[in-house]
ROMI-509217 format. One record per residue (C-alpha): x, y, z; residue in three letters. Coordinates in steps of 0.5 Angstrom, whole numbers, padded with zeros to 4 digits. Layout:
N
((X Y Z) "ALA")
...
//
This chain:
474
((0114 0240 0361) "UNK")
((0110 0239 0368) "UNK")
((0104 0234 0367) "UNK")
((0097 0236 0367) "UNK")
((0094 0231 0372) "UNK")
((0088 0235 0372) "UNK")
((0087 0233 0364) "UNK")
((0083 0226 0363) "UNK")
((0090 0224 0359) "UNK")
((0096 0226 0362) "UNK")
((0100 0229 0357) "UNK")
((0105 0234 0355) "UNK")
((0103 0235 0348) "UNK")
((0098 0240 0348) "UNK")
((0093 0235 0348) "UNK")
((0087 0240 0350) "UNK")
((0089 0245 0344) "UNK")
((0087 0239 0338) "UNK")
((0080 0237 0340) "UNK")
((0080 0232 0334) "UNK")
((0086 0228 0337) "UNK")
((0083 0228 0345) "UNK")
((0077 0225 0342) "UNK")
((0081 0220 0339) "UNK")
((0084 0218 0344) "UNK")
((0079 0218 0349) "UNK")
((0075 0214 0345) "UNK")
((0081 0209 0345) "UNK")
((0082 0209 0352) "UNK")
((0076 0205 0354) "UNK")
((0078 0200 0350) "UNK")
((0085 0200 0353) "UNK")
((0082 0199 0360) "UNK")
((0078 0194 0358) "UNK")
((0084 0191 0355) "UNK")
((0088 0192 0362) "UNK")
((0082 0188 0366) "UNK")
((0082 0183 0362) "UNK")
((0090 0182 0360) "UNK")
((0093 0185 0365) "UNK")
((0095 0183 0371) "UNK")
((0091 0177 0374) "UNK")
((0087 0178 0380) "UNK")
((0090 0186 0382) "UNK")
((0084 0190 0382) "UNK")
((0085 0192 0389) "UNK")
((0091 0192 0391) "UNK")
((0095 0198 0392) "UNK")
((0101 0198 0389) "UNK")
((0108 0203 0390) "UNK")
((0109 0205 0383) "UNK")
((0113 0210 0380) "UNK")
((0109 0215 0376) "UNK")
((0112 0220 0371) "UNK")
((0110 0227 0373) "UNK")
((0115 0231 0369) "UNK")
((0120 0229 0363) "UNK")
((0126 0233 0366) "UNK")
((0132 0229 0368) "UNK")
((0131 0230 0375) "UNK")
((0124 0229 0377) "UNK")
((0120 0225 0372) "UNK")
((0119 0220 0377) "UNK")
((0114 0220 0383) "UNK")
((0113 0214 0387) "UNK")
((0106 0213 0391) "UNK")
((0101 0207 0392) "UNK")
((0096 0206 0387) "UNK")
((0091 0201 0384) "UNK")
((0093 0199 0378) "UNK")
((0087 0200 0374) "UNK")
((0087 0208 0376) "UNK")
((0095 0209 0374) "UNK")
((0094 0215 0370) "UNK")
((0097 0213 0363) "UNK")
((0099 0219 0359) "UNK")
((0103 0222 0354) "UNK")
((0110 0223 0354) "UNK")
((0115 0225 0349) "UNK")
((0122 0229 0351) "UNK")
((0123 0236 0350) "UNK")
((0124 0238 0343) "UNK")
((0131 0241 0341) "UNK")
((0131 0246 0337) "UNK")
((0134 0246 0330) "UNK")
((0134 0239 0330) "UNK")
((0137 0236 0323) "UNK")
((0136 0229 0320) "UNK")
((0143 0226 0322) "UNK")
((0144 0220 0317) "UNK")
((0142 0218 0310) "UNK")
((0140 0222 0304) "UNK")
((0137 0227 0308) "UNK")
((0143 0228 0312) "UNK")
((0143 0235 0315) "UNK")
((0135 0237 0312) "UNK")
((0131 0239 0318) "UNK")
((0128 0234 0322) "UNK")
((0120 0232 0320) "UNK")
((0115 0234 0325) "UNK")
((0110 0230 0320) "UNK")
((0111 0225 0317) "UNK")
((0114 0225 0309) "UNK")
((0108 0222 0304) "UNK")
((0113 0218 0301) "UNK")
((0115 0214 0307) "UNK")
((0108 0215 0310) "UNK")
((0107 0206 0310) "UNK")
((0114 0205 0312) "UNK")
((0113 0209 0319) "UNK")
((0107 0206 0320) "UNK")
((0109 0199 0319) "UNK")
((0116 0201 0325) "UNK")
((0111 0204 0330) "UNK")
((0106 0199 0330) "UNK")
((0111 0193 0330) "UNK")
((0114 0197 0336) "UNK")
((0108 0199 0339) "UNK")
((0105 0191 0339) "UNK")
((0111 0188 0343) "UNK")
((0109 0193 0349) "UNK")
((0101 0189 0350) "UNK")
((0104 0183 0348) "UNK")
((0110 0183 0354) "UNK")
((0104 0185 0359) "UNK")
((0099 0179 0357) "UNK")
((0106 0174 0357) "UNK")
((0106 0176 0365) "UNK")
((0099 0176 0366) "UNK")
((0099 0171 0371) "UNK")
((0106 0172 0375) "UNK")
((0103 0175 0380) "UNK")
((0100 0170 0383) "UNK")
((0107 0166 0384) "UNK")
((0111 0172 0386) "UNK")
((0118 0171 0390) "UNK")
((0117 0177 0395) "UNK")
((0112 0183 0395) "UNK")
((0119 0188 0393) "UNK")
((0119 0183 0387) "UNK")
((0111 0183 0385) "UNK")
((0112 0191 0386) "UNK")
((0117 0191 0381) "UNK")
((0113 0186 0376) "UNK")
((0107 0192 0376) "UNK")
((0112 0198 0375) "UNK")
((0114 0194 0369) "UNK")
((0107 0192 0367) "UNK")
((0105 0200 0367) "UNK")
((0110 0202 0363) "UNK")
((0109 0197 0358) "UNK")
((0102 0199 0358) "UNK")
((0105 0207 0358) "UNK")
((0109 0205 0352) "UNK")
((0104 0203 0348) "UNK")
((0100 0209 0350) "UNK")
((0106 0213 0346) "UNK")
((0105 0209 0339) "UNK")
((0099 0209 0339) "UNK")
((0099 0218 0340) "UNK")
((0104 0217 0334) "UNK")
((0100 0213 0330) "UNK")
((0093 0217 0332) "UNK")
((0096 0224 0332) "UNK")
((0100 0222 0325) "UNK")
((0097 0217 0321) "UNK")
((0089 0218 0321) "UNK")
((0084 0213 0320) "UNK")
((0090 0207 0319) "UNK")
((0093 0210 0325) "UNK")
((0087 0210 0329) "UNK")
((0084 0203 0326) "UNK")
((0092 0200 0327) "UNK")
((0091 0203 0335) "UNK")
((0085 0198 0336) "UNK")
((0088 0192 0332) "UNK")
((0094 0194 0338) "UNK")
((0089 0191 0343) "UNK")
((0086 0185 0339) "UNK")
((0093 0181 0338) "UNK")
((0094 0176 0344) "UNK")
((0101 0174 0345) "UNK")
((0101 0166 0343) "UNK")
((0094 0166 0340) "UNK")
((0093 0161 0335) "UNK")
((0089 0166 0330) "UNK")
((0091 0173 0332) "UNK")
((0099 0173 0335) "UNK")
((0103 0178 0337) "UNK")
((0107 0181 0330) "UNK")
((0114 0178 0333) "UNK")
((0115 0171 0335) "UNK")
((0119 0171 0342) "UNK")
((0113 0176 0344) "UNK")
((0108 0170 0343) "UNK")
((0113 0165 0347) "UNK")
((0111 0164 0355) "UNK")
((0114 0166 0361) "UNK")
((0110 0162 0365) "UNK")
((0115 0163 0371) "UNK")
((0120 0168 0375) "UNK")
((0126 0165 0372) "UNK")
((0124 0166 0365) "UNK")
((0121 0174 0367) "UNK")
((0128 0175 0370) "UNK")
((0131 0173 0363) "UNK")
((0126 0177 0359) "UNK")
((0127 0183 0362) "UNK")
((0135 0182 0362) "UNK")
((0134 0180 0355) "UNK")
((0129 0182 0351) "UNK")
((0128 0188 0355) "UNK")
((0135 0189 0353) "UNK")
((0134 0188 0345) "UNK")
((0128 0193 0347) "UNK")
((0133 0198 0349) "UNK")
((0136 0198 0342) "UNK")
((0131 0198 0337) "UNK")
((0128 0204 0341) "UNK")
((0135 0207 0342) "UNK")
((0135 0207 0334) "UNK")
((0129 0210 0333) "UNK")
((0131 0216 0338) "UNK")
((0135 0218 0332) "UNK")
((0129 0218 0327) "UNK")
((0129 0224 0323) "UNK")
((0122 0224 0325) "UNK")
((0122 0228 0331) "UNK")
((0116 0226 0334) "UNK")
((0118 0218 0334) "UNK")
((0125 0221 0336) "UNK")
((0122 0224 0342) "UNK")
((0118 0219 0344) "UNK")
((0123 0214 0344) "UNK")
((0129 0218 0348) "UNK")
((0123 0219 0353) "UNK")
((0122 0211 0354) "UNK")
((0129 0210 0354) "UNK")
((0129 0213 0361) "UNK")
((0124 0208 0364) "UNK")
((0126 0202 0360) "UNK")
((0133 0202 0364) "UNK")
((0129 0200 0370) "UNK")
((0127 0193 0367) "UNK")
((0134 0192 0364) "UNK")
((0136 0193 0372) "UNK")
((0130 0189 0375) "UNK")
((0132 0182 0370) "UNK")
((0139 0183 0370) "UNK")
((0139 0184 0379) "UNK")
((0134 0178 0379) "UNK")
((0138 0173 0376) "UNK")
((0144 0176 0380) "UNK")
((0140 0174 0386) "UNK")
((0138 0167 0384) "UNK")
((0145 0166 0383) "UNK")
((0147 0169 0389) "UNK")
((0142 0164 0393) "UNK")
((0144 0158 0389) "UNK")
((0152 0160 0390) "UNK")
((0151 0161 0398) "UNK")
((0147 0154 0398) "UNK")
((0153 0151 0394) "UNK")
((0158 0154 0399) "UNK")
((0155 0152 0406) "UNK")
((0154 0144 0404) "UNK")
((0160 0144 0399) "UNK")
((0157 0141 0394) "UNK")
((0155 0143 0386) "UNK")
((0151 0137 0385) "UNK")
((0145 0140 0380) "UNK")
((0141 0134 0384) "UNK")
((0142 0135 0391) "UNK")
((0142 0142 0390) "UNK")
((0134 0142 0386) "UNK")
((0133 0138 0393) "UNK")
((0135 0144 0397) "UNK")
((0130 0148 0393) "UNK")
((0135 0152 0390) "UNK")
((0136 0152 0381) "UNK")
((0143 0149 0380) "UNK")
((0147 0154 0376) "UNK")
((0147 0149 0369) "UNK")
((0140 0150 0369) "UNK")
((0141 0158 0370) "UNK")
((0145 0157 0363) "UNK")
((0141 0154 0360) "UNK")
((0135 0159 0361) "UNK")
((0140 0164 0359) "UNK")
((0141 0159 0352) "UNK")
((0134 0160 0350) "UNK")
((0132 0167 0352) "UNK")
((0139 0169 0348) "UNK")
((0138 0165 0342) "UNK")
((0130 0167 0341) "UNK")
((0132 0174 0342) "UNK")
((0137 0175 0337) "UNK")
((0132 0173 0331) "UNK")
((0129 0179 0334) "UNK")
((0134 0182 0330) "UNK")
((0133 0180 0323) "UNK")
((0137 0177 0318) "UNK")
((0145 0179 0318) "UNK")
((0144 0182 0311) "UNK")
((0138 0186 0310) "UNK")
((0135 0192 0305) "UNK")
((0130 0193 0309) "UNK")
((0135 0196 0314) "UNK")
((0139 0199 0308) "UNK")
((0132 0202 0306) "UNK")
((0130 0205 0313) "UNK")
((0137 0208 0315) "UNK")
((0138 0211 0307) "UNK")
((0131 0214 0308) "UNK")
((0133 0217 0315) "UNK")
((0127 0213 0319) "UNK")
((0131 0208 0323) "UNK")
((0138 0210 0325) "UNK")
((0144 0206 0329) "UNK")
((0145 0206 0336) "UNK")
((0148 0213 0339) "UNK")
((0148 0215 0332) "UNK")
((0151 0221 0332) "UNK")
((0156 0220 0337) "UNK")
((0159 0215 0330) "UNK")
((0165 0218 0327) "UNK")
((0164 0216 0320) "UNK")
((0160 0220 0315) "UNK")
((0153 0218 0316) "UNK")
((0151 0216 0310) "UNK")
((0155 0209 0309) "UNK")
((0155 0209 0302) "UNK")
((0162 0206 0302) "UNK")
((0163 0203 0308) "UNK")
((0163 0196 0310) "UNK")
((0162 0191 0316) "UNK")
((0163 0184 0318) "UNK")
((0158 0179 0318) "UNK")
((0159 0171 0319) "UNK")
((0157 0166 0313) "UNK")
((0158 0158 0313) "UNK")
((0162 0155 0308) "UNK")
((0161 0148 0308) "UNK")
((0162 0147 0316) "UNK")
((0166 0153 0317) "UNK")
((0164 0159 0319) "UNK")
((0168 0165 0316) "UNK")
((0168 0173 0316) "UNK")
((0167 0176 0310) "UNK")
((0165 0185 0309) "UNK")
((0159 0187 0306) "UNK")
((0156 0193 0305) "UNK")
((0155 0196 0311) "UNK")
((0149 0199 0309) "UNK")
((0146 0192 0309) "UNK")
((0149 0190 0315) "UNK")
((0146 0194 0320) "UNK")
((0141 0190 0323) "UNK")
((0147 0185 0325) "UNK")
((0151 0191 0328) "UNK")
((0145 0193 0333) "UNK")
((0145 0186 0334) "UNK")
((0153 0187 0335) "UNK")
((0152 0193 0340) "UNK")
((0146 0189 0344) "UNK")
((0151 0183 0345) "UNK")
((0156 0187 0348) "UNK")
((0151 0190 0353) "UNK")
((0149 0183 0354) "UNK")
((0156 0181 0356) "UNK")
((0157 0186 0361) "UNK")
((0151 0184 0364) "UNK")
((0154 0177 0365) "UNK")
((0161 0179 0367) "UNK")
((0157 0183 0373) "UNK")
((0153 0176 0374) "UNK")
((0160 0172 0374) "UNK")
((0162 0176 0380) "UNK")
((0158 0172 0384) "UNK")
((0160 0166 0384) "UNK")
((0167 0168 0383) "UNK")
((0166 0172 0389) "UNK")
((0166 0166 0394) "UNK")
((0170 0161 0391) "UNK")
((0166 0157 0385) "UNK")
((0169 0156 0379) "UNK")
((0163 0157 0375) "UNK")
((0162 0162 0369) "UNK")
((0156 0164 0365) "UNK")
((0157 0164 0357) "UNK")
((0154 0167 0351) "UNK")
((0153 0161 0346) "UNK")
((0154 0163 0339) "UNK")
((0151 0167 0335) "UNK")
((0148 0162 0331) "UNK")
((0146 0158 0336) "UNK")
((0139 0155 0336) "UNK")
((0136 0161 0331) "UNK")
((0131 0160 0326) "UNK")
((0132 0167 0322) "UNK")
((0138 0168 0318) "UNK")
((0144 0166 0315) "UNK")
((0144 0160 0321) "UNK")
((0136 0159 0321) "UNK")
((0137 0153 0317) "UNK")
((0142 0150 0320) "UNK")
((0144 0147 0327) "UNK")
((0150 0150 0331) "UNK")
((0153 0148 0338) "UNK")
((0153 0153 0344) "UNK")
((0161 0154 0341) "UNK")
((0159 0155 0335) "UNK")
((0161 0148 0331) "UNK")
((0156 0146 0326) "UNK")
((0153 0140 0327) "UNK")
((0148 0135 0324) "UNK")
((0141 0134 0325) "UNK")
((0143 0127 0329) "UNK")
((0147 0130 0333) "UNK")
((0143 0136 0335) "UNK")
((0137 0131 0338) "UNK")
((0142 0128 0341) "UNK")
((0146 0134 0345) "UNK")
((0140 0140 0345) "UNK")
((0137 0137 0352) "UNK")
((0144 0138 0355) "UNK")
((0144 0146 0352) "UNK")
((0137 0148 0352) "UNK")
((0131 0148 0359) "UNK")
((0128 0141 0358) "UNK")
((0120 0139 0360) "UNK")
((0124 0137 0367) "UNK")
((0128 0143 0368) "UNK")
((0122 0147 0366) "UNK")
((0117 0143 0370) "UNK")
((0122 0144 0376) "UNK")
((0122 0151 0376) "UNK")
((0115 0151 0376) "UNK")
((0115 0147 0383) "UNK")
((0119 0152 0386) "UNK")
((0114 0158 0384) "UNK")
((0110 0160 0390) "UNK")
((0106 0167 0393) "UNK")
((0111 0170 0399) "UNK")
((0107 0176 0401) "UNK")
((0110 0178 0407) "UNK")
((0114 0184 0407) "UNK")
((0121 0182 0408) "UNK")
((0120 0175 0407) "UNK")
((0123 0172 0400) "UNK")
((0122 0164 0397) "UNK")
((0128 0161 0398) "UNK")
((0131 0160 0391) "UNK")
((0132 0167 0391) "UNK")
((0136 0172 0395) "UNK")
((0134 0179 0398) "UNK")
((0136 0185 0394) "UNK")
((0142 0189 0397) "UNK")
((0137 0194 0398) "UNK")
((0129 0197 0397) "UNK")
((0126 0201 0391) "UNK")
((0127 0209 0392) "UNK")
((0131 0208 0399) "UNK")
((0125 0204 0402) "UNK")
((0127 0199 0406) "UNK")
((0127 0191 0404) "UNK")
((0121 0190 0408) "UNK")
((0117 0195 0406) "UNK")
((0110 0193 0404) "UNK")
((0111 0195 0397) "UNK")
((0104 0192 0396) "UNK")
((0098 0193 0401) "UNK")
((0092 0187 0399) "UNK")
((0084 0190 0401) "UNK")
//
């Protein structure tokens, strides 16, 4: 179904026939624009950006590229096409028709799931608000703004569900999504990782590579939901999330490329010398990887979770690619391995799979992150540089779950508080590391020009040349 751009709110949910819902969303829209103007990308009101806008949910034609002033971006509501005869695919309701309306007994739980997901979308926009002022190129600035407008649209998607299916409670939750602020001491975002600062482009690329990848797996699990409107909404969001992951993975890969080129040219791996030449040394990149990986890992919650078991049993949130898994999709007797700390040793034990669903989703994410790390490692390998990036142990620098009260080295050794205090500066970014990265941040806004610390991309966006004028300033 194509999007009707003649409407105030583009949509493929037949908003025109539901005047009550239309009025509610039109009432929310000015508040959303106020939030965007206050917390969206800084000082971009007059810039024209070469952006992708969804014009159809058809897999072959959902992206339309053109110059857009971001305050005039047409945020809308798009759901993947409805699947005729879809049933609940897991849990105690397996085989029953998927729900088109919220089941009364799951109303509160579903609302909390949607609010939690929705809260992450404006949070990331707020975290990235100032990055346009220090972009390494117009190409990167355009990608940042693409991520921002699509996170804004994902907020619209969640607010639509709240307004359409949760009445007054949903409308109040929609308003609260615009009132919380990332990092605010009194009214922070719900999840800790979305209250961390994104002060520089290295952090932004790590965030889009690692934390947006968490978004991919959370959305994929919700796309299996027995509540059909939530499943269809998340399926379409996943098509946009893929570009965000590309921005992160390719951004870090280009930083590695540039650093390795300088290392090969000057035949040195000395971090101090490399820093003096204006590139980010590979050990510092590894520290940023350790930080973002460990903070994001906490987003999956505790290894053993009765809430996750309840979500699954009740058909609200499935596993990654649930329908492709070859089991009974009830998990009454299945088991899953999780880690346990016994003294100073980490051992593996088998627990009921229903209670280990958080850990299973985390493991799926880890495998996906590792694939990106393997691709990064091909960059130094091609230039004959022996450095290889590695993921730290799952228990490293954790705040939640069985490792939350412990200290582990990146290799997974349980260590004392004193040893952690002595060593953690070797594993996580220090204030000096962050200050150095900050010192490299300076705006490059000429077509085809790139900051010294990052290599140009192999190709442009939508088959445009790399030196295309991706952002026009007026």
